[in-house]
KOLPA-817628 format. One record per residue: x, y, z of N, C-alpha, C in turn. Coordinates in steps of 0.2 Angstrom, whole numbers, plus 5000, padded with zeros to 4 digits. Last residue first. Layout:
<pts>
PT   n.c1   n.c2   n.c3   ca.c1   ca.c2   ca.c3   c.c1   c.c2   c.c3
PT      X      Y      Z       X       Y       Z      X      Y      Z
...
</pts>
This chain:
<pts>
PT   n.c1   n.c2   n.c3   ca.c1   ca.c2   ca.c3   c.c1   c.c2   c.c3
PT   5873   5731   5215    5873    5725    5213   5871   5727   5206
PT   5871   5742   5223    5876    5743    5220   5879   5737   5216
PT   5861   5740   5234    5861    5744    5227   5863   5744   5223
PT   5866   5727   5239    5860    5728    5235   5858   5733   5231
PT   5872   5739   5250    5876    5734    5244   5872   5732   5239
PT   5861   5745   5256    5865    5748    5252   5869   5745   5246
PT   5857   5732   5264    5854    5736    5259   5857   5740   5253
PT   5868   5732   5271    5867    5728    5266   5864   5728   5262
PT   5866   5744   5281    5874    5741    5274   5872   5738   5269
PT   5858   5740   5288    5855    5746    5284   5864   5745   5278
PT   5863   5731   5295    5857    5728    5290   5858   5734   5285
PT   5876   5736   5301    5876    5731    5294   5868   5729   5289
PT   5865   5744   5309    5870    5746    5304   5870   5741   5299
PT   5860   5734   5317    5856    5737    5314   5860   5741   5308
PT   5873   5729   5322    5869    5726    5318   5863   5728   5313
PT   5879   5738   5333    5880    5740    5326   5878   5735   5321
PT   5872   5736   5346    5871    5741    5341   5872   5739   5333
PT   5882   5731   5352    5878    5726    5350   5873   5731   5344
PT   5900   5733   5352    5893    5736    5351   5886   5732   5349
PT   5911   5728   5351    5909    5725    5356   5902   5729   5356
PT   5920   5723   5340    5919    5728    5340   5916   5730   5348
PT   5926   5710   5339    5928    5715    5335   5926   5721   5337
PT   5917   5703   5350    5925    5702    5350   5928   5707   5346
PT   5903   5705   5345    5907    5706    5352   5915   5707   5354
PT   5904   5700   5332    5903    5708    5333   5906   5710   5343
PT   5906   5687   5332    5910    5691    5333   5912   5697   5332
PT   5893   5685   5340    5900    5684    5344   5905   5689   5340
PT   5884   5688   5331    5884    5694    5338   5892   5692   5341
PT   5884   5691   5315    5886    5687    5320   5888   5689   5326
PT   5882   5695   5301    5878    5698    5309   5881   5694   5313
PT   5883   5691   5288    5882    5685    5292   5880   5688   5300
PT   5885   5705   5282    5877    5700    5276   5877   5695   5284
PT   5894   5709   5286    5887    5715    5283   5881   5710   5282
PT   5904   5701   5286    5900    5702    5293   5892   5706   5291
PT   5914   5703   5278    5908    5695    5277   5902   5695   5284
PT   5919   5713   5282    5915    5713    5273   5910   5706   5273
PT   5926   5709   5292    5922    5712    5292   5915   5714   5287
PT   5934   5697   5287    5928    5696    5291   5923   5699   5294
PT   5944   5704   5279    5941    5698    5275   5934   5698   5279
PT   5949   5715   5287    5945    5717    5280   5942   5710   5280
PT   5955   5705   5294    5951    5710    5298   5946   5711   5292
PT   5965   5699   5287    5961    5696    5291   5953   5699   5292
PT   5973   5713   5282    5968    5710    5282   5963   5704   5282
PT   5978   5713   5297    5974    5718    5294   5972   5715   5289
PT   5987   5702   5299    5982    5703    5303   5975   5708   5303
PT   5996   5704   5288    5992    5699    5288   5986   5698   5292
PT   6003   5716   5293    5997    5718    5286   5995   5710   5287
PT   6007   5708   5303    6003    5716    5307   5998   5716   5301
PT   6017   5702   5298    6012    5700    5300   6006   5704   5303
PT   6024   5710   5290    6020    5704    5285   6014   5701   5292
PT   6030   5717   5300    6027    5721    5298   6022   5717   5293
PT   6040   5710   5309    6035    5710    5312   6029   5713   5307
PT   6053   5701   5309    6048    5705    5302   6041   5703   5307
PT   6067   5699   5321    6058    5697    5319   6055   5703   5315
PT   6080   5697   5327    6076    5702    5321   6068   5701   5318
PT   6079   5679   5328    6084    5685    5329   6079   5688   5325
PT   6074   5663   5335    6075    5669    5329   6074   5676   5330
PT   6072   5657   5345    6080    5657    5341   6079   5662   5336
PT   6063   5652   5348    6066    5656    5352   6071   5658   5351
PT   6048   5655   5335    6052    5650    5338   6059   5654   5342
PT   6031   5660   5337    6039    5662    5337   6045   5657   5339
PT   6016   5660   5332    6022    5655    5335   6027   5656   5332
PT   6002   5670   5332    6008    5670    5329   6013   5665   5333
PT   5985   5677   5329    5990    5671    5333   5998   5669   5330
PT   5979   5690   5327    5982    5687    5323   5987   5682   5327
PT   5965   5701   5331    5971    5698    5333   5973   5692   5330
PT   5956   5718   5328    5959    5708    5326   5964   5708   5328
PT   5944   5728   5328    5951    5725    5329   5952   5719   5326
PT   5937   5744   5323    5937    5734    5324   5944   5735   5324
PT   5924   5759   5325    5932    5753    5326   5929   5748   5326
PT   5912   5767   5315    5913    5762    5318   5921   5760   5319
PT   5900   5773   5307    5907    5775    5307   5910   5773   5316
PT   5889   5771   5294    5892    5768    5298   5899   5774   5301
PT   5881   5779   5285    5878    5775    5289   5883   5770   5295
PT   5880   5797   5286    5883    5793    5288   5881   5786   5291
PT   5874   5808   5275    5870    5805    5279   5877   5800   5281
PT   5874   5819   5263    5876    5820    5269   5872   5815   5277
PT   5867   5817   5252    5861    5816    5258   5864   5818   5265
PT   5880   5814   5245    5873    5821    5243   5869   5821   5248
PT   5887   5807   5253    5889    5813    5254   5885   5816   5253
PT   5885   5794   5265    5883    5795    5257   5880   5803   5255
PT   5898   5783   5271    5892    5788    5271   5890   5789   5263
PT   5905   5774   5283    5902    5773    5274   5898   5778   5275
PT   5922   5768   5289    5917    5773    5290   5913   5773   5283
PT   5929   5761   5300    5927    5761    5294   5921   5766   5296
PT   5945   5758   5308    5938    5762    5308   5938   5763   5302
PT   5956   5747   5314    5954    5750    5311   5948   5755   5313
PT   5970   5736   5319    5965    5743    5322   5962   5746   5319
PT   5977   5721   5324    5975    5728    5318   5971   5730   5322
PT   5990   5713   5334    5983    5717    5334   5983   5721   5329
PT   5997   5699   5335    5998    5704    5332   5991   5707   5331
PT   6003   5686   5348    5996    5691    5347   5996   5697   5343
PT   6014   5675   5350    6012    5683    5350   6004   5682   5347
PT   6021   5663   5361    6013    5663    5356   6014   5671   5357
PT   6038   5657   5356    6033    5661    5361   6026   5662   5355
PT   6045   5639   5359    6044    5645    5355   6039   5651   5361
PT   6052   5633   5371    6053    5631    5362   6054   5637   5357
PT   6048   5633   5381    6057    5636    5382   6058   5635   5373
PT   6036   5647   5381    6040    5640    5383   6045   5638   5379
PT   6022   5658   5383    6028    5658    5383   6031   5651   5383
PT   6011   5669   5376    6010    5662    5379   6019   5659   5377
PT   6008   5681   5373    6002    5678    5376   6004   5673   5381
PT   6012   5699   5370    6015    5691    5369   6012   5685   5375
PT   6010   5708   5356    6009    5707    5363   6012   5698   5363
PT   6007   5722   5346    6011    5714    5346   6011   5713   5356
PT   5996   5732   5337    5998    5730    5342   6003   5723   5345
PT   5993   5747   5328    5994    5740    5328   5999   5739   5336
PT   5981   5758   5320    5986    5755    5324   5988   5749   5323
PT   5972   5764   5310    5972    5768    5316   5981   5764   5321
PT   5967   5768   5296    5972    5761    5299   5974   5764   5306
PT   5951   5768   5289    5958    5772    5294   5962   5766   5297
PT   5944   5772   5276    5947    5769    5278   5952   5771   5284
PT   5928   5778   5269    5934    5780    5271   5938   5776   5275
PT   5918   5775   5255    5920    5772    5259   5927   5774   5262
PT   5900   5782   5249    5910    5783    5248   5913   5780   5257
PT   5891   5779   5236    5894    5778    5244   5899   5779   5244
PT   5891   5784   5224    5885    5789    5226   5888   5785   5234
PT   5909   5791   5214    5904    5788    5220   5898   5788   5222
PT   5908   5795   5197    5907    5796    5206   5903   5792   5209
PT   5917   5784   5188    5912    5787    5190   5911   5790   5196
PT   5933   5793   5179    5929    5787    5184   5924   5788   5186
PT   5941   5792   5165    5934    5795    5170   5933   5790   5174
PT   5957   5788   5164    5950    5785    5162   5945   5790   5167
PT   5969   5795   5150    5967    5796    5157   5958   5794   5158
PT   5982   5782   5145    5974    5786    5142   5972   5788   5151
PT   5996   5784   5136    5993    5787    5143   5987   5788   5140
PT   6008   5771   5127    6001    5776    5128   5998   5778   5134
PT   6017   5760   5129    6020    5766    5132   6014   5773   5132
PT   6013   5753   5122    6015    5757    5116   6017   5764   5123
PT   6013   5739   5128    6017    5740    5123   6016   5746   5118
PT   6008   5745   5141    6017    5745    5142   6018   5742   5133
PT   5997   5759   5143    5997    5753    5139   6006   5751   5141
PT   5992   5766   5159    5999    5768    5153   5999   5760   5151
PT   5979   5777   5166    5980    5770    5163   5986   5770   5158
PT   5974   5787   5177    5980    5786    5171   5982   5779   5171
PT   5960   5790   5181    5964    5786    5184   5968   5786   5176
PT   5952   5806   5190    5955    5801    5183   5958   5796   5184
PT   5936   5814   5194    5941    5813    5195   5945   5807   5188
PT   5922   5820   5191    5927    5820    5186   5934   5817   5187
PT   5918   5825   5207    5915    5822    5200   5921   5826   5195
PT   5926   5821   5223    5923    5826    5218   5925   5824   5212
PT   5931   5814   5230    5924    5811    5231   5922   5817   5225
PT   5948   5807   5238    5943    5813    5237   5935   5809   5231
PT   5959   5795   5228    5959    5799    5236   5952   5805   5235
PT   5953   5782   5223    5955    5787    5220   5955   5792   5224
PT   5950   5765   5219    5951    5770    5224   5956   5775   5221
PT   5937   5762   5205    5945    5760    5209   5945   5767   5212
PT   5921   5756   5212    5923    5763    5211   5932   5759   5210
PT   5914   5741   5210    5916    5748    5216   5921   5751   5211
PT   5900   5730   5211    5905    5733    5208   5906   5739   5212
PT   5898   5717   5224    5897    5723    5221   5903   5726   5216
PT   5898   5705   5232    5898    5704    5223   5895   5710   5223
PT   5904   5704   5244    5899    5705    5244   5898   5705   5237
PT   5915   5696   5244    5911    5694    5248   5906   5697   5246
PT   5922   5702   5234    5921    5695    5232   5915   5693   5240
PT   5923   5716   5238    5919    5716    5233   5917   5708   5231
PT   5929   5715   5251    5922    5720    5248   5919   5714   5240
PT   5941   5711   5246    5937    5708    5248   5929   5709   5249
PT   5945   5725   5235    5945    5716    5235   5939   5710   5238
PT   5944   5733   5248    5940    5732    5238   5939   5726   5236
PT   5956   5729   5254    5949    5731    5257   5946   5730   5249
PT   5967   5730   5243    5965    5725    5248   5956   5725   5252
PT   5967   5742   5242    5964    5739    5236   5963   5731   5240
PT   5971   5749   5251    5962    5751    5248   5960   5747   5242
PT   5982   5747   5255    5978    5745    5259   5971   5748   5256
PT   5990   5751   5243    5990    5744    5245   5985   5744   5250
PT   5984   5763   5243    5984    5759    5238   5983   5750   5239
PT   5994   5768   5254    5988    5770    5255   5983   5764   5247
PT   6004   5765   5250    6006    5761    5256   5996   5764   5256
PT   6008   5774   5240    6008    5768    5237   6006   5761   5243
PT   6008   5785   5247    6004    5784    5243   6003   5777   5241
PT   6021   5786   5254    6016    5784    5257   6012   5782   5255
PT   6035   5780   5253    6030    5779    5248   6023   5779   5253
PT   6043   5783   5262    6043    5787    5257   6038   5787   5252
PT   6038   5770   5270    6036    5780    5274   6040   5785   5267
PT   6040   5758   5265    6034    5760    5264   6034   5770   5266
PT   6055   5756   5270    6053    5757    5263   6046   5758   5261
PT   6052   5756   5284    6054    5764    5282   6053   5765   5272
PT   6037   5747   5288    6045    5750    5289   6047   5755   5284
PT   6028   5755   5303    6027    5752    5297   6034   5752   5294
PT   6027   5756   5313    6028    5749    5313   6026   5749   5308
PT   6020   5770   5316    6027    5768    5321   6029   5762   5318
PT   6011   5773   5310    6016    5772    5306   6021   5772   5310
PT   5999   5769   5319    6001    5764    5315   6007   5765   5312
PT   6001   5780   5326    6003    5777    5328   6001   5769   5325
PT   5997   5790   5316    6003    5791    5318   6004   5783   5322
PT   5985   5783   5304    5987    5787    5307   5993   5786   5311
PT   5981   5786   5288    5986    5781    5291   5987   5786   5298
PT   5968   5783   5277    5969    5791    5283   5975   5783   5286
PT   5959   5786   5264    5963    5780    5267   5968   5784   5271
PT   5945   5789   5254    5951    5790    5257   5952   5785   5261
PT   5936   5780   5246    5938    5787    5243   5943   5791   5247
PT   5931   5765   5238    5935    5770    5244   5936   5775   5241
PT   5914   5766   5233    5921    5763    5232   5925   5767   5238
PT   5898   5760   5221    5903    5763    5229   5911   5760   5229
PT   5885   5767   5214    5890    5763    5217   5894   5765   5221
PT   5870   5761   5206    5873    5765    5210   5878   5762   5211
PT   5865   5756   5195    5859    5761    5199   5865   5763   5203
PT   5876   5755   5180    5873    5752    5186   5871   5758   5190
PT   5878   5749   5163    5875    5756    5170   5876   5751   5176
PT   5880   5740   5152    5882    5748    5152   5880   5750   5157
PT   5884   5727   5157    5881    5727    5158   5884   5737   5158
PT   5893   5708   5155    5894    5715    5155   5886   5719   5155
PT   5897   5695   5166    5893    5697    5162   5892   5706   5162
PT   5909   5682   5167    5906    5690    5168   5902   5692   5165
PT   5912   5671   5167    5907    5669    5169   5905   5678   5171
PT   5926   5670   5162    5920    5667    5157   5914   5668   5162
PT   5933   5680   5168    5929    5684    5162   5925   5679   5159
PT   5937   5672   5178    5932    5679    5178   5928   5681   5174
PT   5947   5664   5172    5938    5661    5176   5933   5667   5176
PT   5955   5671   5166    5951    5666    5165   5944   5666   5167
PT   5959   5678   5179    5958    5680    5172   5954   5678   5169
PT   5966   5666   5185    5961    5668    5186   5956   5672   5183
PT   5977   5665   5176    5973    5659    5176   5966   5661   5178
PT   5986   5673   5176    5979    5674    5172   5976   5670   5171
PT   5997   5671   5182    5994    5680    5183   5987   5678   5182
PT   5996   5654   5182    6000    5660    5181   5994   5664   5184
PT   5999   5636   5188    5993    5643    5189   6000   5647   5188
PT   5995   5619   5187    5999    5623    5184   5996   5632   5185
PT   5990   5609   5201    5989    5611    5194   5993   5617   5193
PT   5994   5605   5214    5998    5603    5208   5999   5603   5201
PT   5988   5612   5225    5984    5605    5219   5989   5605   5214
PT   5996   5620   5226    5995    5617    5232   5993   5613   5229
PT   6003   5625   5210    6000    5627    5214   5999   5621   5222
PT   6019   5630   5199    6015    5623    5203   6010   5626   5208
PT   6018   5643   5191    6019    5640    5196   6017   5633   5197
PT   6019   5648   5171    6015    5646    5178   6017   5644   5182
PT   6022   5655   5162    6021    5646    5161   6020   5644   5167
PT   6022   5669   5161    6021    5666    5158   6018   5657   5158
PT   6021   5674   5177    6016    5676    5170   6016   5673   5167
PT   6027   5664   5185    6021    5667    5186   6016   5668   5182
PT   6040   5665   5176    6036    5660    5177   6029   5660   5179
PT   6044   5681   5182    6042    5677    5175   6038   5672   5172
PT   6046   5676   5195    6041    5682    5193   6038   5681   5187
PT   6055   5669   5194    6051    5664    5198   6044   5669   5193
PT   6064   5677   5189    6063    5671    5187   6058   5668   5189
PT   6066   5686   5197    6065    5689    5193   6062   5683   5190
PT   6072   5679   5209    6067    5684    5209   6061   5685   5202
PT   6084   5678   5200    6081    5672    5203   6074   5674   5205
PT   6091   5689   5200    6088    5685    5193   6083   5681   5196
PT   6093   5695   5213    6087    5698    5210   6085   5693   5204
PT   6094   5678   5225    6096    5685    5221   6090   5689   5218
PT   6084   5672   5239    6086    5674    5232   6089   5677   5229
PT   6095   5664   5251    6092    5670    5249   6091   5673   5243
PT   6091   5645   5251    6094    5652    5250   6091   5659   5248
PT   6081   5638   5248    6086    5636    5252   6090   5643   5253
PT   6063   5642   5247    6070    5643    5246   6075   5641   5251
PT   6045   5640   5247    6051    5641    5250   6058   5639   5247
PT   6032   5652   5243    6036    5646    5240   6044   5646   5246
PT   6016   5660   5239    6022    5657    5244   6026   5652   5242
PT   6007   5673   5232    6011    5667    5231   6018   5666   5237
PT   5992   5679   5229    5999    5680    5234   6001   5672   5232
PT   5983   5691   5221    5986    5686    5220   5993   5686   5227
PT   5967   5701   5219    5975    5700    5220   5978   5693   5221
PT   5956   5711   5209    5959    5703    5211   5965   5703   5213
PT   5942   5720   5202    5948    5720    5206   5951   5712   5207
PT   5934   5726   5188    5935    5720    5194   5942   5720   5195
PT   5925   5738   5183    5931    5737    5185   5929   5732   5190
PT   5915   5746   5169    5916    5741    5177   5925   5740   5180
PT   5915   5758   5163    5911    5755    5165   5910   5751   5169
PT   5925   5776   5163    5924    5768    5163   5919   5764   5166
PT   5926   5785   5148    5922    5784    5156   5924   5776   5156
PT   5930   5789   5136    5935    5787    5141   5931   5787   5149
PT   5923   5790   5123    5921    5794    5131   5927   5794   5137
PT   5927   5779   5116    5926    5786    5113   5928   5791   5118
PT   5928   5769   5126    5934    5770    5122   5933   5779   5118
PT   5924   5766   5139    5919    5766    5134   5927   5772   5129
PT   5931   5749   5148    5929    5757    5149   5926   5761   5141
PT   5936   5738   5161    5931    5740    5154   5930   5747   5155
PT   5948   5729   5168    5943    5736    5167   5941   5737   5161
PT   5954   5721   5182    5952    5721    5172   5947   5724   5172
PT   5967   5725   5189    5961    5725    5191   5958   5722   5183
PT   5980   5716   5203    5976    5719    5197   5968   5723   5197
PT   5990   5715   5213    5985    5718    5213   5985   5718   5207
PT   6001   5701   5221    6000    5706    5214   5995   5708   5215
PT   6015   5697   5232    6011    5701    5231   6008   5705   5226
PT   6025   5684   5233    6024    5690    5232   6017   5690   5231
PT   6036   5679   5247    6030    5681    5245   6031   5686   5239
PT   6046   5664   5255    6046    5671    5249   6039   5672   5247
PT   6055   5660   5267    6050    5658    5263   6048   5665   5260
PT   6071   5649   5266    6068    5654    5267   6061   5656   5265
PT   6076   5639   5279    6074    5641    5274   6071   5648   5275
PT   6080   5630   5292    6086    5637    5287   6082   5636   5282
PT   6070   5627   5302    6073    5622    5294   6078   5627   5290
PT   6074   5637   5309    6073    5628    5312   6075   5625   5306
PT   6073   5650   5303    6081    5646    5309   6079   5639   5308
PT   6068   5656   5292    6064    5652    5295   6069   5647   5298
PT   6066   5673   5284    6071    5667    5285   6068   5662   5293
PT   6054   5679   5273    6056    5679    5281   6061   5672   5281
PT   6051   5691   5261    6054    5686    5262   6054   5687   5270
PT   6043   5699   5248    6045    5700    5253   6048   5694   5254
PT   6038   5711   5233    6042    5704    5235   6046   5705   5244
PT   6024   5717   5224    6029    5718    5230   6032   5711   5232
PT   6013   5730   5216    6015    5723    5216   6022   5724   5224
PT   5998   5736   5209    6003    5736    5213   6006   5730   5216
PT   5992   5736   5199    5990    5743    5204   5998   5742   5205
PT   5989   5731   5180    5993    5730    5190   5993   5738   5192
PT   5975   5729   5169    5980    5733    5173   5983   5730   5181
PT   5971   5723   5157    5969    5721    5163   5977   5724   5167
PT   5954   5729   5146    5963    5729    5149   5963   5726   5155
PT   5944   5734   5135    5946    5730    5141   5952   5729   5143
PT   5930   5743   5128    5938    5744    5128   5940   5739   5135
PT   5918   5749   5116    5919    5747    5122   5926   5743   5124
PT   5914   5752   5105    5919    5757    5109   5922   5755   5112
PT   5903   5746   5100    5908    5745    5097   5917   5750   5101
PT   5893   5752   5108    5894    5748    5109   5900   5744   5108
PT   5894   5767   5100    5897    5766    5108   5898   5759   5108
PT   5900   5766   5086    5894    5767    5088   5898   5765   5096
PT   5914   5771   5077    5908    5767    5077   5904   5770   5082
PT   5923   5779   5076    5920    5781    5068   5914   5778   5073
PT   5934   5772   5084    5931    5778    5085   5926   5781   5081
PT   5936   5757   5085    5935    5760    5079   5932   5766   5083
PT   5947   5749   5097    5943    5751    5095   5941   5755   5090
PT   5962   5740   5090    5958    5742    5094   5949   5744   5094
PT   5960   5720   5082    5962    5727    5082   5959   5731   5090
PT   5961   5708   5089    5965    5708    5082   5965   5717   5082
PT   5952   5703   5096    5958    5706    5100   5962   5705   5093
PT   5936   5705   5104    5941    5706    5099   5947   5708   5101
PT   5925   5695   5111    5933    5699    5113   5938   5698   5109
PT   5908   5697   5115    5915    5695    5112   5920   5699   5111
PT   5897   5694   5127    5900    5696    5123   5904   5693   5118
PT   5892   5684   5137    5885    5690    5133   5889   5694   5129
PT   5899   5676   5142    5893    5675    5142   5889   5679   5138
PT   5917   5672   5134    5912    5675    5139   5904   5674   5138
PT   5928   5663   5134    5921    5662    5131   5916   5665   5134
PT   5945   5665   5130    5942    5664    5135   5931   5665   5128
PT   5958   5662   5124    5953    5655    5125   5946   5654   5131
PT   5963   5673   5123    5959    5670    5115   5956   5662   5119
PT   5968   5678   5133    5961    5680    5132   5959   5677   5126
PT   5981   5670   5135    5973    5669    5139   5968   5673   5136
PT   5985   5675   5126    5984    5669    5125   5980   5668   5128
PT   5987   5687   5132    5984    5688    5124   5982   5681   5125
PT   5994   5685   5142    5990    5688    5143   5984   5687   5137
PT   6009   5680   5136    6005    5676    5139   5996   5678   5140
PT   6013   5691   5129    6009    5688    5126   6006   5681   5130
PT   6014   5700   5139    6008    5703    5134   6005   5698   5129
PT   6025   5695   5146    6017    5696    5148   6014   5698   5144
PT   6033   5696   5137    6031    5688    5140   6024   5690   5141
PT   6032   5706   5123    6034    5707    5131   6031   5698   5133
PT   6032   5702   5105    6029    5705    5111   6033   5704   5118
PT   6040   5696   5096    6040    5705    5096   6036   5707   5101
PT   6041   5684   5101    6037    5684    5095   6034   5692   5094
PT   6047   5691   5116    6043    5682    5114   6041   5687   5108
PT   6056   5700   5127    6051    5699    5121   6053   5693   5117
PT   6057   5708   5143    6061    5702    5138   6053   5702   5133
PT   6052   5719   5147    6058    5723    5143   6059   5716   5139
PT   6045   5715   5158    6040    5718    5152   6046   5719   5145
PT   6051   5712   5168    6049    5706    5164   6048   5707   5158
PT   6055   5725   5172    6060    5722    5172   6058   5715   5165
PT   6042   5727   5177    6043    5734    5172   6051   5729   5169
PT   6041   5719   5187    6035    5716    5182   6040   5721   5178
PT   6048   5724   5198    6050    5721    5196   6045   5717   5189
PT   6041   5737   5201    6048    5738    5195   6051   5730   5196
PT   6029   5744   5200    6028    5739    5200   6036   5737   5195
PT   6031   5755   5209    6027    5752    5211   6028   5745   5205
PT   6045   5762   5205    6041    5760    5212   6034   5757   5214
PT   6045   5760   5192    6052    5759    5196   6048   5759   5204
PT   6033   5768   5186    6033    5760    5186   6038   5758   5190
PT   6030   5781   5189    6028    5777    5193   6032   5770   5193
PT   6032   5788   5176    6037    5786    5180   6036   5784   5188
PT   6017   5787   5171    6024    5782    5167   6030   5782   5173
PT   6007   5784   5185    6010    5790    5180   6016   5785   5177
PT   5994   5772   5186    5997    5778    5189   6003   5781   5183
PT   5992   5755   5182    5988    5761    5183   5993   5767   5187
PT   5996   5747   5166    5996    5747    5172   5993   5755   5174
PT   5990   5733   5155    5996    5741    5157   5993   5741   5163
PT   5991   5724   5142    5992    5722    5147   5994   5732   5149
PT   5976   5723   5129    5984    5723    5132   5984   5725   5140
PT   5964   5727   5123    5969    5732    5122   5975   5732   5127
PT   5951   5719   5114    5956    5721    5119   5960   5724   5118
PT   5934   5726   5113    5941    5726    5110   5945   5727   5115
PT   5919   5718   5113    5923    5721    5117   5930   5721   5116
PT   5901   5718   5109    5909    5717    5105   5914   5721   5110
PT   5889   5708   5116    5892    5717    5116   5899   5714   5110
PT   5872   5703   5112    5879    5703    5111   5881   5709   5110
PT   5858   5707   5117    5861    5708    5115   5867   5708   5114
PT   5849   5705   5127    5850    5699    5125   5857   5700   5120
PT   5854   5716   5140    5849    5713    5136   5851   5708   5134
PT   5862   5710   5156    5862    5714    5151   5855   5712   5146
PT   5868   5709   5173    5864    5705    5166   5865   5712   5161
PT   5882   5704   5182    5878    5710    5179   5874   5705   5171
PT   5890   5699   5194    5885    5697    5191   5881   5702   5188
PT   5907   5699   5197    5901    5706    5196   5896   5702   5192
PT   5917   5694   5206    5916    5691    5203   5910   5697   5202
PT   5935   5695   5212    5928    5696    5212   5924   5695   5207
PT   5947   5684   5222    5943    5685    5213   5937   5689   5216
PT   5960   5680   5227    5953    5683    5230   5951   5686   5223
PT   5971   5666   5231    5967    5672    5225   5961   5675   5227
PT   5985   5659   5235    5978    5664    5237   5977   5667   5232
PT   5996   5648   5238    5993    5651    5231   5985   5653   5233
PT   6009   5638   5246    6001    5643    5245   6000   5647   5239
PT   6018   5634   5241    6015    5630    5246   6009   5634   5249
PT   6031   5629   5230    6026    5632    5230   6021   5629   5236
PT   6048   5626   5234    6041    5621    5233   6037   5626   5234
PT   6059   5631   5222    6059    5631    5229   6051   5629   5227
PT   6067   5629   5212    6071    5633    5215   6066   5631   5222
</pts>
């Protein structure tokens, strides 16, 4: 139907060491986070694909199972034949699942080429948890963005067909290799070393979307405010984990002990309440606003700057200590042909925000003075970044 032009996957790889003893990990299939009734809002396309069966299984479950059977982890064995036996010890009670947090499909029309640029955004977590205690052991988030052209606006069936191919047989990436939703999952699991405990934990505990930002948010999100918060939290968490190689507690608004995450297994509709560990270091993310400015004009096209503005706060509640509470900004250049009408700005603002997440999480280690001057303006932040780098080392 179209040519795949971009496949960007942000992988989170936790380099974790354990004793020489090998663990048994019981595979529990594909799942999603949230209440059962949330499926039609957060994963409505995937939910429809789940109804398509192959050998008595959904095409997604079969594809994930096939990928899991090919994995050869470093220090654990994945048991796919049965679930954990609750009568056995803690090691044999470790269960893993691949959970979908959120999905989204968007498109834009390009009048010069008279084509449609289509986007899929998928946000996953690979979860390890203790089946006896229902306590989370490790969470590995990753996201995938797929972009492709089509000559016509895709009908609902065509959208589903593309997504089904991504989950099963795969789509062709820019390097011509076949890629599906679980290609990266295999790579992560082959390099992942399991560990029972972390010294310290970090996670996004609050997302604030200020009024100046809400003015640019599409109406489809305004009725799903929590979904938008999850989107921002997951986007930031993925980049922080990738760039700093740290384990993160999944986003769950608040900081109190005893928070749980609902995990729904699609093959049985069973709902588990997974107990999340309390983060030692909290991340509070504020989306302050967006700004669009015409920077350059020509007879053919105009150059616009899409600006994103955030505030990032990192604190240790038990010590009542704040390590960072600062504002950052990023502008993204976009050239738009003169004859484009009804420009969809949201995707461009979101891309600018994600790029800012990418850069600020890199700069915790790089501390580039030019970047700090352009993004924040206060050179004193270098010492704050150095302190945060120390915190991150405690979470690895």
